[in-house]
PDB file of N, CA, C and O in Angstrom:
ATOM      1  N   MET A   1     -17.898  90.654  15.783  1.00  0.00           N
ATOM      2  CA  MET A   1     -17.605  91.903  16.438  1.00  0.00           C
ATOM      3  C   MET A   1     -18.245  91.955  17.814  1.00  0.00           C
ATOM      4  O   MET A   1     -17.760  92.658  18.701  1.00  0.00           O
ATOM      5  N   ASP A   2     -19.339  91.212  17.999  1.00  0.00           N
ATOM      6  CA  ASP A   2     -19.997  91.188  19.298  1.00  0.00           C
ATOM      7  C   ASP A   2     -19.055  90.680  20.381  1.00  0.00           C
ATOM      8  O   ASP A   2     -19.050  91.208  21.493  1.00  0.00           O
ATOM      9  N   ASN A   3     -18.261  89.665  20.070  1.00  0.00           N
ATOM     10  CA  ASN A   3     -17.313  89.114  21.019  1.00  0.00           C
ATOM     11  C   ASN A   3     -16.330  90.173  21.482  1.00  0.00           C
ATOM     12  O   ASN A   3     -16.053  90.297  22.675  1.00  0.00           O
ATOM     13  N   PHE A   4     -15.806  90.932  20.539  1.00  0.00           N
ATOM     14  CA  PHE A   4     -14.842  91.983  20.848  1.00  0.00           C
ATOM     15  C   PHE A   4     -15.475  93.028  21.761  1.00  0.00           C
ATOM     16  O   PHE A   4     -14.884  93.436  22.761  1.00  0.00           O
ATOM     17  N   THR A   5     -16.675  93.453  21.406  1.00  0.00           N
ATOM     18  CA  THR A   5     -17.364  94.463  22.192  1.00  0.00           C
ATOM     19  C   THR A   5     -17.682  93.944  23.581  1.00  0.00           C
ATOM     20  O   THR A   5     -17.494  94.657  24.566  1.00  0.00           O
ATOM     21  N   SER A   6     -18.163  92.708  23.675  1.00  0.00           N
ATOM     22  CA  SER A   6     -18.538  92.176  24.975  1.00  0.00           C
ATOM     23  C   SER A   6     -17.312  91.971  25.853  1.00  0.00           C
ATOM     24  O   SER A   6     -17.405  92.118  27.072  1.00  0.00           O
ATOM     25  N   ASP A   7     -16.167  91.636  25.270  1.00  0.00           N
ATOM     26  CA  ASP A   7     -14.946  91.485  26.054  1.00  0.00           C
ATOM     27  C   ASP A   7     -14.584  92.789  26.744  1.00  0.00           C
ATOM     28  O   ASP A   7     -14.154  92.787  27.898  1.00  0.00           O
ATOM     29  N   PHE A   8     -14.754  93.885  26.055  1.00  0.00           N
ATOM     30  CA  PHE A   8     -14.353  95.162  26.599  1.00  0.00           C
ATOM     31  C   PHE A   8     -15.460  95.845  27.405  1.00  0.00           C
ATOM     32  O   PHE A   8     -15.196  96.784  28.156  1.00  0.00           O
ATOM     33  N   SER A   9     -16.684  95.377  27.250  1.00  0.00           N
ATOM     34  CA  SER A   9     -17.763  95.995  28.010  1.00  0.00           C
ATOM     35  C   SER A   9     -17.994  95.276  29.332  1.00  0.00           C
ATOM     36  O   SER A   9     -18.665  95.815  30.212  1.00  0.00           O
ATOM     37  N   SER A  10     -17.461  94.084  29.490  1.00  0.00           N
ATOM     38  CA  SER A  10     -17.661  93.346  30.730  1.00  0.00           C
ATOM     39  C   SER A  10     -16.531  93.661  31.701  1.00  0.00           C
ATOM     40  O   SER A  10     -15.675  92.820  31.978  1.00  0.00           O
ATOM     41  N   THR A  11     -16.543  94.859  32.201  1.00  0.00           N
ATOM     42  CA  THR A  11     -15.450  95.329  33.048  1.00  0.00           C
ATOM     43  C   THR A  11     -15.858  95.471  34.501  1.00  0.00           C
ATOM     44  O   THR A  11     -15.168  96.126  35.283  1.00  0.00           O
ATOM     45  N   GLY A  12     -16.961  94.869  34.862  1.00  0.00           N
ATOM     46  CA  GLY A  12     -17.355  94.884  36.259  1.00  0.00           C
ATOM     47  C   GLY A  12     -17.964  96.181  36.730  1.00  0.00           C
ATOM     48  O   GLY A  12     -17.890  96.493  37.919  1.00  0.00           O
ATOM     49  N   GLY A  13     -18.563  96.948  35.838  1.00  0.00           N
ATOM     50  CA  GLY A  13     -19.274  98.134  36.262  1.00  0.00           C
ATOM     51  C   GLY A  13     -18.445  99.404  36.232  1.00  0.00           C
ATOM     52  O   GLY A  13     -19.013 100.494  36.177  1.00  0.00           O
ATOM     53  N   SER A  14     -17.127  99.305  36.265  1.00  0.00           N
ATOM     54  CA  SER A  14     -16.322 100.525  36.310  1.00  0.00           C
ATOM     55  C   SER A  14     -16.203 101.179  34.943  1.00  0.00           C
ATOM     56  O   SER A  14     -15.869 102.359  34.844  1.00  0.00           O
ATOM     57  N   GLY A  15     -16.474 100.420  33.895  1.00  0.00           N
ATOM     58  CA  GLY A  15     -16.366 100.984  32.552  1.00  0.00           C
ATOM     59  C   GLY A  15     -14.945 101.008  32.035  1.00  0.00           C
ATOM     60  O   GLY A  15     -14.709 101.421  30.900  1.00  0.00           O
ATOM     61  N   LYS A  16     -13.991 100.572  32.848  1.00  0.00           N
ATOM     62  CA  LYS A  16     -12.595 100.539  32.432  1.00  0.00           C
ATOM     63  C   LYS A  16     -12.065  99.132  32.608  1.00  0.00           C
ATOM     64  O   LYS A  16     -12.434  98.416  33.539  1.00  0.00           O
ATOM     65  N   MET A  17     -11.190  98.755  31.692  1.00  0.00           N
ATOM     66  CA  MET A  17     -10.609  97.427  31.741  1.00  0.00           C
ATOM     67  C   MET A  17      -9.154  97.534  32.148  1.00  0.00           C
ATOM     68  O   MET A  17      -8.462  98.483  31.780  1.00  0.00           O
ATOM     69  N   ASP A  18      -8.710  96.583  32.889  1.00  0.00           N
ATOM     70  CA  ASP A  18      -7.323  96.525  33.331  1.00  0.00           C
ATOM     71  C   ASP A  18      -6.404  96.488  32.110  1.00  0.00           C
ATOM     72  O   ASP A  18      -6.628  95.716  31.178  1.00  0.00           O
ATOM     73  N   THR A  19      -5.374  97.326  32.126  1.00  0.00           N
ATOM     74  CA  THR A  19      -4.423  97.394  31.009  1.00  0.00           C
ATOM     75  C   THR A  19      -3.760  96.051  30.781  1.00  0.00           C
ATOM     76  O   THR A  19      -3.537  95.659  29.635  1.00  0.00           O
ATOM     77  N   GLY A  20      -3.442  95.342  31.845  1.00  0.00           N
ATOM     78  CA  GLY A  20      -2.818  94.025  31.722  1.00  0.00           C
ATOM     79  C   GLY A  20      -3.720  93.043  30.997  1.00  0.00           C
ATOM     80  O   GLY A  20      -3.250  92.251  30.179  1.00  0.00           O
ATOM     81  N   THR A  21      -5.003  93.090  31.289  1.00  0.00           N
ATOM     82  CA  THR A  21      -5.963  92.212  30.634  1.00  0.00           C
ATOM     83  C   THR A  21      -6.052  92.527  29.145  1.00  0.00           C
ATOM     84  O   THR A  21      -6.089  91.625  28.308  1.00  0.00           O
ATOM     85  N   ILE A  22      -6.086  93.801  28.833  1.00  0.00           N
ATOM     86  CA  ILE A  22      -6.135  94.213  27.427  1.00  0.00           C
ATOM     87  C   ILE A  22      -4.887  93.735  26.700  1.00  0.00           C
ATOM     88  O   ILE A  22      -4.970  93.213  25.588  1.00  0.00           O
ATOM     89  N   MET A  23      -3.736  93.915  27.328  1.00  0.00           N
ATOM     90  CA  MET A  23      -2.476  93.492  26.707  1.00  0.00           C
ATOM     91  C   MET A  23      -2.464  91.988  26.466  1.00  0.00           C
ATOM     92  O   MET A  23      -1.998  91.530  25.423  1.00  0.00           O
ATOM     93  N   GLU A  24      -2.972  91.221  27.421  1.00  0.00           N
ATOM     94  CA  GLU A  24      -3.026  89.769  27.257  1.00  0.00           C
ATOM     95  C   GLU A  24      -3.951  89.386  26.106  1.00  0.00           C
ATOM     96  O   GLU A  24      -3.635  88.481  25.334  1.00  0.00           O
ATOM     97  N   GLN A  25      -5.089  90.065  25.984  1.00  0.00           N
ATOM     98  CA  GLN A  25      -6.007  89.789  24.882  1.00  0.00           C
ATOM     99  C   GLN A  25      -5.370  90.123  23.547  1.00  0.00           C
ATOM    100  O   GLN A  25      -5.537  89.388  22.574  1.00  0.00           O
ATOM    101  N   VAL A  26      -4.644  91.220  23.497  1.00  0.00           N
ATOM    102  CA  VAL A  26      -3.963  91.607  22.263  1.00  0.00           C
ATOM    103  C   VAL A  26      -2.896  90.575  21.913  1.00  0.00           C
ATOM    104  O   VAL A  26      -2.754  90.203  20.749  1.00  0.00           O
ATOM    105  N   LYS A  27      -2.148  90.111  22.908  1.00  0.00           N
ATOM    106  CA  LYS A  27      -1.119  89.098  22.666  1.00  0.00           C
ATOM    107  C   LYS A  27      -1.728  87.814  22.112  1.00  0.00           C
ATOM    108  O   LYS A  27      -1.186  87.205  21.190  1.00  0.00           O
ATOM    109  N   VAL A  28      -2.851  87.414  22.681  1.00  0.00           N
ATOM    110  CA  VAL A  28      -3.530  86.202  22.204  1.00  0.00           C
ATOM    111  C   VAL A  28      -3.992  86.394  20.766  1.00  0.00           C
ATOM    112  O   VAL A  28      -3.823  85.502  19.935  1.00  0.00           O
ATOM    113  N   GLN A  29      -4.575  87.555  20.468  1.00  0.00           N
ATOM    114  CA  GLN A  29      -5.049  87.828  19.113  1.00  0.00           C
ATOM    115  C   GLN A  29      -3.889  87.846  18.118  1.00  0.00           C
ATOM    116  O   GLN A  29      -4.030  87.364  16.994  1.00  0.00           O
ATOM    117  N   ILE A  30      -2.757  88.391  18.522  1.00  0.00           N
ATOM    118  CA  ILE A  30      -1.580  88.409  17.652  1.00  0.00           C
ATOM    119  C   ILE A  30      -1.073  86.988  17.426  1.00  0.00           C
ATOM    120  O   ILE A  30      -0.718  86.627  16.304  1.00  0.00           O
ATOM    121  N   ALA A  31      -1.039  86.180  18.484  1.00  0.00           N
ATOM    122  CA  ALA A  31      -0.588  84.800  18.355  1.00  0.00           C
ATOM    123  C   ALA A  31      -1.489  84.011  17.403  1.00  0.00           C
ATOM    124  O   ALA A  31      -1.003  83.237  16.579  1.00  0.00           O
ATOM    125  N   VAL A  32      -2.790  84.210  17.521  1.00  0.00           N
ATOM    126  CA  VAL A  32      -3.733  83.526  16.632  1.00  0.00           C
ATOM    127  C   VAL A  32      -3.522  83.985  15.187  1.00  0.00           C
ATOM    128  O   VAL A  32      -3.510  83.163  14.270  1.00  0.00           O
ATOM    129  N   ALA A  33      -3.358  85.286  14.983  1.00  0.00           N
ATOM    130  CA  ALA A  33      -3.128  85.811  13.631  1.00  0.00           C
ATOM    131  C   ALA A  33      -1.830  85.264  13.050  1.00  0.00           C
ATOM    132  O   ALA A  33      -1.774  84.925  11.868  1.00  0.00           O
ATOM    133  N   ASN A  34      -0.786  85.176  13.873  1.00  0.00           N
ATOM    134  CA  ASN A  34       0.488  84.626  13.396  1.00  0.00           C
ATOM    135  C   ASN A  34       0.350  83.155  13.021  1.00  0.00           C
ATOM    136  O   ASN A  34       0.897  82.720  12.008  1.00  0.00           O
ATOM    137  N   ALA A  35      -0.372  82.393  13.824  1.00  0.00           N
ATOM    138  CA  ALA A  35      -0.583  80.980  13.519  1.00  0.00           C
ATOM    139  C   ALA A  35      -1.369  80.814  12.222  1.00  0.00           C
ATOM    140  O   ALA A  35      -1.058  79.944  11.409  1.00  0.00           O
ATOM    141  N   GLN A  36      -2.389  81.653  12.032  1.00  0.00           N
ATOM    142  CA  GLN A  36      -3.173  81.583  10.800  1.00  0.00           C
ATOM    143  C   GLN A  36      -2.317  81.932   9.589  1.00  0.00           C
ATOM    144  O   GLN A  36      -2.423  81.292   8.543  1.00  0.00           O
ATOM    145  N   GLU A  37      -1.470  82.946   9.730  1.00  0.00           N
ATOM    146  CA  GLU A  37      -0.590  83.340   8.627  1.00  0.00           C
ATOM    147  C   GLU A  37       0.410  82.231   8.320  1.00  0.00           C
ATOM    148  O   GLU A  37       0.656  81.926   7.153  1.00  0.00           O
ATOM    149  N   LEU A  38       0.989  81.625   9.357  1.00  0.00           N
ATOM    150  CA  LEU A  38       1.920  80.519   9.156  1.00  0.00           C
ATOM    151  C   LEU A  38       1.251  79.386   8.396  1.00  0.00           C
ATOM    152  O   LEU A  38       1.812  78.867   7.431  1.00  0.00           O
ATOM    153  N   LEU A  39       0.073  79.005   8.820  1.00  0.00           N
ATOM    154  CA  LEU A  39      -0.651  77.911   8.170  1.00  0.00           C
ATOM    155  C   LEU A  39      -0.973  78.253   6.719  1.00  0.00           C
ATOM    156  O   LEU A  39      -0.840  77.404   5.837  1.00  0.00           O
ATOM    157  N   GLN A  40      -1.397  79.496   6.465  1.00  0.00           N
ATOM    158  CA  GLN A  40      -1.750  79.901   5.109  1.00  0.00           C
ATOM    159  C   GLN A  40      -0.520  79.900   4.198  1.00  0.00           C
ATOM    160  O   GLN A  40      -0.578  79.401   3.074  1.00  0.00           O
ATOM    161  N   ARG A  41       0.581  80.455   4.679  1.00  0.00           N
ATOM    162  CA  ARG A  41       1.811  80.481   3.862  1.00  0.00           C
ATOM    163  C   ARG A  41       2.321  79.078   3.589  1.00  0.00           C
ATOM    164  O   ARG A  41       2.718  78.760   2.469  1.00  0.00           O
ATOM    165  N   MET A  42       2.308  78.239   4.622  1.00  0.00           N
ATOM    166  CA  MET A  42       2.783  76.870   4.462  1.00  0.00           C
ATOM    167  C   MET A  42       1.914  76.129   3.455  1.00  0.00           C
ATOM    168  O   MET A  42       2.427  75.416   2.593  1.00  0.00           O
ATOM    169  N   THR A  43       0.619  76.294   3.562  1.00  0.00           N
ATOM    170  CA  THR A  43      -0.305  75.642   2.635  1.00  0.00           C
ATOM    171  C   THR A  43      -0.057  76.107   1.210  1.00  0.00           C
ATOM    172  O   THR A  43       0.024  75.286   0.296  1.00  0.00           O
ATOM    173  N   ASP A  44       0.064  77.412   1.009  1.00  0.00           N
ATOM    174  CA  ASP A  44       0.297  77.952  -0.333  1.00  0.00           C
ATOM    175  C   ASP A  44       1.596  77.431  -0.936  1.00  0.00           C
ATOM    176  O   ASP A  44       1.612  76.959  -2.073  1.00  0.00           O
ATOM    177  N   LYS A  45       2.681  77.515  -0.177  1.00  0.00           N
ATOM    178  CA  LYS A  45       3.985  77.105  -0.694  1.00  0.00           C
ATOM    179  C   LYS A  45       4.028  75.612  -0.979  1.00  0.00           C
ATOM    180  O   LYS A  45       4.514  75.197  -2.031  1.00  0.00           O
ATOM    181  N   CYS A  46       3.528  74.806  -0.060  1.00  0.00           N
ATOM    182  CA  CYS A  46       3.581  73.364  -0.251  1.00  0.00           C
ATOM    183  C   CYS A  46       2.634  72.904  -1.363  1.00  0.00           C
ATOM    184  O   CYS A  46       2.938  71.952  -2.082  1.00  0.00           O
ATOM    185  N   PHE A  47       1.502  73.566  -1.502  1.00  0.00           N
ATOM    186  CA  PHE A  47       0.586  73.222  -2.583  1.00  0.00           C
ATOM    187  C   PHE A  47       1.256  73.492  -3.929  1.00  0.00           C
ATOM    188  O   PHE A  47       1.235  72.646  -4.822  1.00  0.00           O
ATOM    189  N   LYS A  48       1.849  74.674  -4.064  1.00  0.00           N
ATOM    190  CA  LYS A  48       2.519  75.021  -5.323  1.00  0.00           C
ATOM    191  C   LYS A  48       3.652  74.058  -5.632  1.00  0.00           C
ATOM    192  O   LYS A  48       3.866  73.702  -6.790  1.00  0.00           O
ATOM    193  N   LYS A  49       4.377  73.635  -4.610  1.00  0.00           N
ATOM    194  CA  LYS A  49       5.528  72.760  -4.797  1.00  0.00           C
ATOM    195  C   LYS A  49       5.115  71.326  -5.117  1.00  0.00           C
ATOM    196  O   LYS A  49       5.760  70.663  -5.930  1.00  0.00           O
ATOM    197  N   CYS A  50       4.054  70.847  -4.492  1.00  0.00           N
ATOM    198  CA  CYS A  50       3.760  69.414  -4.517  1.00  0.00           C
ATOM    199  C   CYS A  50       2.609  68.978  -5.425  1.00  0.00           C
ATOM    200  O   CYS A  50       2.563  67.821  -5.843  1.00  0.00           O
ATOM    201  N   ILE A  51       1.703  69.865  -5.731  1.00  0.00           N
ATOM    202  CA  ILE A  51       0.505  69.457  -6.467  1.00  0.00           C
ATOM    203  C   ILE A  51       0.618  69.910  -7.916  1.00  0.00           C
ATOM    204  O   ILE A  51       0.546  71.101  -8.219  1.00  0.00           O
ATOM    205  N   GLY A  52       0.795  68.941  -8.801  1.00  0.00           N
ATOM    206  CA  GLY A  52       0.920  69.252 -10.220  1.00  0.00           C
ATOM    207  C   GLY A  52      -0.424  69.552 -10.857  1.00  0.00           C
ATOM    208  O   GLY A  52      -0.626  70.610 -11.454  1.00  0.00           O
ATOM    209  N   LYS A  53      -1.339  68.604 -10.718  1.00  0.00           N
ATOM    210  CA  LYS A  53      -2.679  68.763 -11.277  1.00  0.00           C
ATOM    211  C   LYS A  53      -3.695  68.542 -10.166  1.00  0.00           C
ATOM    212  O   LYS A  53      -3.910  67.411  -9.732  1.00  0.00           O
ATOM    213  N   PRO A  54      -4.321  69.626  -9.706  1.00  0.00           N
ATOM    214  CA  PRO A  54      -5.323  69.455  -8.644  1.00  0.00           C
ATOM    215  C   PRO A  54      -6.453  68.532  -9.083  1.00  0.00           C
ATOM    216  O   PRO A  54      -6.914  68.590 -10.222  1.00  0.00           O
ATOM    217  N   GLY A  55      -6.881  67.697  -8.174  1.00  0.00           N
ATOM    218  CA  GLY A  55      -7.978  66.782  -8.448  1.00  0.00           C
ATOM    219  C   GLY A  55      -8.731  66.497  -7.168  1.00  0.00           C
ATOM    220  O   GLY A  55      -8.606  67.216  -6.176  1.00  0.00           O
ATOM    221  N   GLY A  56      -9.512  65.439  -7.209  1.00  0.00           N
ATOM    222  CA  GLY A  56     -10.337  65.078  -6.071  1.00  0.00           C
ATOM    223  C   GLY A  56      -9.565  64.412  -4.947  1.00  0.00           C
ATOM    224  O   GLY A  56      -9.998  64.437  -3.795  1.00  0.00           O
ATOM    225  N   THR A  57      -8.414  63.812  -5.273  1.00  0.00           N
ATOM    226  CA  THR A  57      -7.614  63.116  -4.262  1.00  0.00           C
ATOM    227  C   THR A  57      -6.134  63.392  -4.509  1.00  0.00           C
ATOM    228  O   THR A  57      -5.738  63.854  -5.580  1.00  0.00           O
ATOM    229  N   LEU A  58      -5.325  63.095  -3.488  1.00  0.00           N
ATOM    230  CA  LEU A  58      -3.874  63.202  -3.616  1.00  0.00           C
ATOM    231  C   LEU A  58      -3.298  61.807  -3.789  1.00  0.00           C
ATOM    232  O   LEU A  58      -3.687  60.879  -3.079  1.00  0.00           O
ATOM    233  N   ASP A  59      -2.370  61.655  -4.732  1.00  0.00           N
ATOM    234  CA  ASP A  59      -1.720  60.352  -4.856  1.00  0.00           C
ATOM    235  C   ASP A  59      -0.636  60.243  -3.782  1.00  0.00           C
ATOM    236  O   ASP A  59      -0.367  61.205  -3.063  1.00  0.00           O
ATOM    237  N   ASN A  60      -0.022  59.074  -3.680  1.00  0.00           N
ATOM    238  CA  ASN A  60       0.960  58.833  -2.621  1.00  0.00           C
ATOM    239  C   ASN A  60       2.130  59.808  -2.677  1.00  0.00           C
ATOM    240  O   ASN A  60       2.568  60.305  -1.640  1.00  0.00           O
ATOM    241  N   SER A  61       2.633  60.083  -3.859  1.00  0.00           N
ATOM    242  CA  SER A  61       3.793  60.980  -3.966  1.00  0.00           C
ATOM    243  C   SER A  61       3.416  62.401  -3.540  1.00  0.00           C
ATOM    244  O   SER A  61       4.225  63.094  -2.923  1.00  0.00           O
ATOM    245  N   GLU A  62       2.208  62.837  -3.862  1.00  0.00           N
ATOM    246  CA  GLU A  62       1.760  64.161  -3.442  1.00  0.00           C
ATOM    247  C   GLU A  62       1.596  64.224  -1.923  1.00  0.00           C
ATOM    248  O   GLU A  62       1.971  65.213  -1.294  1.00  0.00           O
ATOM    249  N   GLN A  63       1.036  63.165  -1.339  1.00  0.00           N
ATOM    250  CA  GLN A  63       0.866  63.117   0.109  1.00  0.00           C
ATOM    251  C   GLN A  63       2.214  63.172   0.821  1.00  0.00           C
ATOM    252  O   GLN A  63       2.374  63.894   1.806  1.00  0.00           O
ATOM    253  N   LYS A  64       3.184  62.403   0.315  1.00  0.00           N
ATOM    254  CA  LYS A  64       4.520  62.403   0.923  1.00  0.00           C
ATOM    255  C   LYS A  64       5.180  63.764   0.763  1.00  0.00           C
ATOM    256  O   LYS A  64       5.812  64.266   1.693  1.00  0.00           O
ATOM    257  N   CYS A  65       5.035  64.358  -0.414  1.00  0.00           N
ATOM    258  CA  CYS A  65       5.627  65.668  -0.672  1.00  0.00           C
ATOM    259  C   CYS A  65       5.031  66.720   0.264  1.00  0.00           C
ATOM    260  O   CYS A  65       5.762  67.524   0.843  1.00  0.00           O
ATOM    261  N   ILE A  66       3.722  66.713   0.411  1.00  0.00           N
ATOM    262  CA  ILE A  66       3.052  67.671   1.296  1.00  0.00           C
ATOM    263  C   ILE A  66       3.540  67.495   2.728  1.00  0.00           C
ATOM    264  O   ILE A  66       3.868  68.473   3.400  1.00  0.00           O
ATOM    265  N   ALA A  67       3.590  66.249   3.195  1.00  0.00           N
ATOM    266  CA  ALA A  67       4.027  65.979   4.568  1.00  0.00           C
ATOM    267  C   ALA A  67       5.463  66.442   4.788  1.00  0.00           C
ATOM    268  O   ALA A  67       5.758  67.086   5.795  1.00  0.00           O
ATOM    269  N   MET A  68       6.349  66.122   3.866  1.00  0.00           N
ATOM    270  CA  MET A  68       7.753  66.522   4.008  1.00  0.00           C
ATOM    271  C   MET A  68       7.910  68.033   3.907  1.00  0.00           C
ATOM    272  O   MET A  68       8.689  68.629   4.651  1.00  0.00           O
ATOM    273  N   CYS A  69       7.176  68.654   2.993  1.00  0.00           N
ATOM    274  CA  CYS A  69       7.237  70.105   2.820  1.00  0.00           C
ATOM    275  C   CYS A  69       6.777  70.806   4.093  1.00  0.00           C
ATOM    276  O   CYS A  69       7.415  71.755   4.549  1.00  0.00           O
ATOM    277  N   MET A  70       5.688  70.346   4.657  1.00  0.00           N
ATOM    278  CA  MET A  70       5.165  70.968   5.874  1.00  0.00           C
ATOM    279  C   MET A  70       6.132  70.769   7.045  1.00  0.00           C
ATOM    280  O   MET A  70       6.325  71.677   7.854  1.00  0.00           O
ATOM    281  N   ASP A  71       6.736  69.586   7.134  1.00  0.00           N
ATOM    282  CA  ASP A  71       7.725  69.336   8.190  1.00  0.00           C
ATOM    283  C   ASP A  71       8.917  70.274   8.049  1.00  0.00           C
ATOM    284  O   ASP A  71       9.362  70.869   9.030  1.00  0.00           O
ATOM    285  N   ARG A  72       9.431  70.406   6.836  1.00  0.00           N
ATOM    286  CA  ARG A  72      10.574  71.299   6.602  1.00  0.00           C
ATOM    287  C   ARG A  72      10.198  72.743   6.886  1.00  0.00           C
ATOM    288  O   ARG A  72      10.980  73.484   7.482  1.00  0.00           O
ATOM    289  N   TYR A  73       9.011  73.146   6.467  1.00  0.00           N
ATOM    290  CA  TYR A  73       8.568  74.521   6.695  1.00  0.00           C
ATOM    291  C   TYR A  73       8.478  74.806   8.193  1.00  0.00           C
ATOM    292  O   TYR A  73       8.926  75.857   8.651  1.00  0.00           O
ATOM    293  N   MET A  74       7.903  73.880   8.954  1.00  0.00           N
ATOM    294  CA  MET A  74       7.773  74.063  10.395  1.00  0.00           C
ATOM    295  C   MET A  74       9.149  74.075  11.069  1.00  0.00           C
ATOM    296  O   MET A  74       9.384  74.867  11.981  1.00  0.00           O
ATOM    297  N   ASP A  75      10.057  73.200  10.622  1.00  0.00           N
ATOM    298  CA  ASP A  75      11.411  73.196  11.177  1.00  0.00           C
ATOM    299  C   ASP A  75      12.091  74.537  10.938  1.00  0.00           C
ATOM    300  O   ASP A  75      12.712  75.094  11.843  1.00  0.00           O
ATOM    301  N   ALA A  76      11.971  75.050   9.725  1.00  0.00           N
ATOM    302  CA  ALA A  76      12.577  76.344   9.395  1.00  0.00           C
ATOM    303  C   ALA A  76      11.939  77.453  10.224  1.00  0.00           C
ATOM    304  O   ALA A  76      12.640  78.318  10.750  1.00  0.00           O
ATOM    305  N   TRP A  77      10.624  77.433  10.342  1.00  0.00           N
ATOM    306  CA  TRP A  77       9.912  78.448  11.126  1.00  0.00           C
ATOM    307  C   TRP A  77      10.388  78.426  12.580  1.00  0.00           C
ATOM    308  O   TRP A  77      10.640  79.474  13.175  1.00  0.00           O
ATOM    309  N   ASN A  78      10.505  77.230  13.139  1.00  0.00           N
ATOM    310  CA  ASN A  78      10.940  77.106  14.530  1.00  0.00           C
ATOM    311  C   ASN A  78      12.373  77.579  14.716  1.00  0.00           C
ATOM    312  O   ASN A  78      12.688  78.219  15.719  1.00  0.00           O
ATOM    313  N   THR A  79      13.235  77.273  13.771  1.00  0.00           N
ATOM    314  CA  THR A  79      14.625  77.718  13.847  1.00  0.00           C
ATOM    315  C   THR A  79      14.704  79.234  13.818  1.00  0.00           C
ATOM    316  O   THR A  79      15.405  79.841  14.628  1.00  0.00           O
ATOM    317  N   VAL A  80      13.992  79.841  12.893  1.00  0.00           N
ATOM    318  CA  VAL A  80      13.982  81.298  12.789  1.00  0.00           C
ATOM    319  C   VAL A  80      13.372  81.923  14.044  1.00  0.00           C
ATOM    320  O   VAL A  80      13.887  82.920  14.550  1.00  0.00           O
ATOM    321  N   SER A  81      12.291  81.352  14.544  1.00  0.00           N
ATOM    322  CA  SER A  81      11.640  81.878  15.744  1.00  0.00           C
ATOM    323  C   SER A  81      12.569  81.824  16.950  1.00  0.00           C
ATOM    324  O   SER A  81      12.651  82.784  17.717  1.00  0.00           O
ATOM    325  N   ARG A  82      13.269  80.701  17.120  1.00  0.00           N
ATOM    326  CA  ARG A  82      14.212  80.592  18.240  1.00  0.00           C
ATOM    327  C   ARG A  82      15.325  81.621  18.118  1.00  0.00           C
ATOM    328  O   ARG A  82      15.685  82.266  19.103  1.00  0.00           O
ATOM    329  N   ALA A  83      15.872  81.779  16.919  1.00  0.00           N
ATOM    330  CA  ALA A  83      16.945  82.757  16.712  1.00  0.00           C
ATOM    331  C   ALA A  83      16.443  84.172  16.978  1.00  0.00           C
ATOM    332  O   ALA A  83      17.145  84.976  17.591  1.00  0.00           O
ATOM    333  N   TYR A  84      15.237  84.476  16.521  1.00  0.00           N
ATOM    334  CA  TYR A  84      14.658  85.802  16.725  1.00  0.00           C
ATOM    335  C   TYR A  84      14.436  86.076  18.208  1.00  0.00           C
ATOM    336  O   TYR A  84      14.782  87.148  18.706  1.00  0.00           O
ATOM    337  N   ASN A  85      13.860  85.106  18.909  1.00  0.00           N
ATOM    338  CA  ASN A  85      13.613  85.272  20.344  1.00  0.00           C
ATOM    339  C   ASN A  85      14.915  85.414  21.122  1.00  0.00           C
ATOM    340  O   ASN A  85      15.000  86.206  22.060  1.00  0.00           O
ATOM    341  N   SER A  86      15.916  84.653  20.736  1.00  0.00           N
ATOM    342  CA  SER A  86      17.222  84.754  21.380  1.00  0.00           C
ATOM    343  C   SER A  86      17.822  86.141  21.176  1.00  0.00           C
ATOM    344  O   SER A  86      18.389  86.728  22.098  1.00  0.00           O
ATOM    345  N   ARG A  87      17.692  86.643  19.977  1.00  0.00           N
ATOM    346  CA  ARG A  87      18.213  87.979  19.691  1.00  0.00           C
ATOM    347  C   ARG A  87      17.461  89.048  20.484  1.00  0.00           C
ATOM    348  O   ARG A  87      18.069  89.980  21.011  1.00  0.00           O
ATOM    349  N   LEU A  88      16.141  88.908  20.565  1.00  0.00           N
ATOM    350  CA  LEU A  88      15.351  89.851  21.366  1.00  0.00           C
ATOM    351  C   LEU A  88      15.798  89.846  22.824  1.00  0.00           C
ATOM    352  O   LEU A  88      15.928  90.904  23.439  1.00  0.00           O
ATOM    353  N   GLN A  89      16.029  88.673  23.370  1.00  0.00           N
ATOM    354  CA  GLN A  89      16.457  88.577  24.760  1.00  0.00           C
ATOM    355  C   GLN A  89      17.819  89.241  24.956  1.00  0.00           C
ATOM    356  O   GLN A  89      18.034  89.931  25.952  1.00  0.00           O
ATOM    357  N   ARG A  90      18.739  89.037  24.011  1.00  0.00           N
ATOM    358  CA  ARG A  90      20.051  89.673  24.108  1.00  0.00           C
ATOM    359  C   ARG A  90      19.921  91.190  24.041  1.00  0.00           C
ATOM    360  O   ARG A  90      20.590  91.912  24.780  1.00  0.00           O
ATOM    361  N   GLU A  91      19.056  91.665  23.149  1.00  0.00           N
ATOM    362  CA  GLU A  91      18.851  93.121  23.022  1.00  0.00           C
ATOM    363  C   GLU A  91      18.232  93.697  24.281  1.00  0.00           C
ATOM    364  O   GLU A  91      18.620  94.779  24.720  1.00  0.00           O
ATOM    365  N   ARG A  92      17.283  92.997  24.867  1.00  0.00           N
ATOM    366  CA  ARG A  92      16.643  93.466  26.102  1.00  0.00           C
ATOM    367  C   ARG A  92      17.630  93.490  27.264  1.00  0.00           C
ATOM    368  O   ARG A  92      17.562  94.360  28.132  1.00  0.00           O
ATOM    369  N   ALA A  93      18.546  92.527  27.269  1.00  0.00           N
ATOM    370  CA  ALA A  93      19.536  92.454  28.339  1.00  0.00           C
ATOM    371  C   ALA A  93      20.509  93.628  28.259  1.00  0.00           C
ATOM    372  O   ALA A  93      21.057  94.051  29.277  1.00  0.00           O
ATOM    373  N   ARG A  94      20.723  94.147  27.070  1.00  0.00           N
ATOM    374  CA  ARG A  94      21.626  95.279  26.881  1.00  0.00           C
ATOM    375  C   ARG A  94      21.023  96.585  27.405  1.00  0.00           C
ATOM    376  O   ARG A  94      21.748  97.501  27.793  1.00  0.00           O
ATOM    377  N   ILE A  95      19.712  96.658  27.412  1.00  0.00           N
ATOM    378  CA  ILE A  95      19.036  97.902  27.789  1.00  0.00           C
ATOM    379  C   ILE A  95      19.068  98.122  29.270  1.00  0.00           C
ATOM    380  O   ILE A  95      18.544  99.124  29.757  1.00  0.00           O
TER     381      ILE A  95
END
């Protein structure tokens, strides 16, 4: 929490922070949260799909399954993200 407080308190003496700077910080925080959520969901889904009996190591088939599952998940995520961004741009152009 200290980091958050210090980011907003270091405003150069005026006590106010530029709205653009705040928006950029919020965007970065959202991007980090989205990346963490993507990684967590991908890990959960691929673990459930590929790991039959958890142990100390992964055998070759589990390693291949995890790698392929993660690749497919990322491909799907990227496809959906591109479609979503394209749709947003079309909607913004209409306004």
